[in-house]
C-alpha positions, 0 to 999 in steps of 0.5 A: 188785491185778490183773495184766492184764484187768479184774477187778471189785474194781478197777472200780466196780460201777456202771461194770460195769452200764453198757450196753456199746454206749453212749458215756460220756465219760471211761469208754467214749470220750475227749474231746480228747487223752484226758487225762480218760479213766478207762476200762478198756482194757488193750491196745494197737493191736498187741494187746500187754498194758499194763504196770502204771503202778506197775511198772518192768519191763520198762520203766523210766519216770517216768510214776508216780502220784507224778510225775503225781498228776492223770493217773489213774495207779495200781496198774493197767494201764489206758490213760491220757494223763498227758503230752499225747500224742495219745490214751490210751496205755500202756507194754507188757509186751513188752520190745521195744516200749516203749509204744503208743497203745491199741486200741479207743479211741473219741472222744466225738462233738461232742454232748458239748460243752456250753454249760452246766456239768455236774460239773467242767465238762470238757465246757464249750465256751461263751464266758463270760469273767467270774467268779462274783464279777463279775471279768473274765478277763484278756483281755491273755492272749489271744495268737496262736501261729504254727507253720510247717513250714519254717525261720523264724529259729532255728526255735522255731516249727517244727512240721514232720516233717523227721527227718534230721540234716545228717549223714544220721543218723535222728533218735531219738524224743524220748521214747525216753530219759528221760536228757534234759530233752526226753522230753515233746516227744512220740512223734515224731522230728521236728527241733525247737528246743524252748528256742530257745537253739540256732541252728536245729532239731536232734535226738538221733540213733539211732546210739549211736556218734555222738560228740555224740549229737545234730546240727542238721537242715537244715530247708528255709527259708521263702520259698525257693521250696520252702515258702511260706505254705501251711506256716504254721498260726496258733492263737488262745489265748483266756483263756476259761473252761474246765476240763481234767483236765490242770489241778489239779482245779478243780471247775468252769470257770475262767480267769486274772485279772489277778493270774494267779490262777484264778477260777471262772467264772459259767457256768450248770450243766446241769440233770439232763435236760441240756436247759435251764440253771439259772444257779447259781454256783460249786459250791453246787448241783453234783449237786442236783435241782430241789428243791436236794437232793443227788443220790445218783448220779454223772454219768460225764462228771466221774467223780463228782467233783461227788458230794456225797451221803452214801454212806459204805460201800465196795462190799464193805461196809466203813465209810469213814474220816473224811477228817480222821482219819489212822488207820488210814490216813495220807493227804495229803487235808485239808479242801477244799470244792472237792473235797468233803473235810471232817469226814465219811466220805462217799465222794468223788472228789477225784483223778480216779479212775473213781468216788467212793471212800474210805479204809476203817476196816479196817487191811488195806484202805487204800481202795476204791470206793463203789457210787454209781449212775449218774445218768440223764437220764430 
């Protein structure tokens, strides 16, 4: 366990070997909203130290490893984004500041958007719409969502910044309290009608003496001369093949079929030098060289989730426990070809840790990272 800062026992040694000035997706830079970030920043934009995700002091919270099993949370204080915030963040150790966005967080450049699939395919941005079995993604799921910064109807689509109630009370940030069901709406305090059941947008108020704790907001109506068509934003949601760390760890890009089931897409995998693509299906040839041999290295783009090599000792030299055994350590992992789990004791990364790991055969050490070198394009 560490309490503040980076300590080598909690960071895979192969990660410590990375050149400090280079960008590595998910480790030294983040993609999208940073859901897949598994790096080691532990301070916020104001310089405050992050609180451990497993601690409930000074801030009691619900962002725990059990509640967000795919969020990269654990017994550490590294910045993460388990709940769709704008970027990786953390609770702080300052009792007066609940949480903040983290400092020195770099977004990965657009060159990391691939038209082929590497590892679990988090970087894939192509247009494939069919599965490895010849099925077609259910195109009836394609839809258009319109949001406005003025009031239409009951304001379900309202996405503006109005944050004062009809009675003049400032709105409370939605995540300020975990005692209501809307804490996941974000870090802002803008009026919303999240379930569409109220007659217009509303918010919780800051004043604890308010008899109802909430009020409606007077959001300007659309088309009344104050806000016109410029306040309308249209977003296309297309059932296109892709993958995200927010999802349940599909080990490849996927889409939904007509039965609302996830199907792996027929997307070519990038070869080792990331130039041309080698069209292969499913998971069979993840992490292989041109001769079909499994690579004994990990790509940082997917944190080694596709590693299928044969390393079976930890970075401290302990032997790995067989995944099908529950002794000396009981666990929740069962055979799963998609995650590389089976009747063996090879290092794997089924849950989005920064690198492959394993349970150990030492009763006093539950698990530890393995030393898996970083793959090179050279």
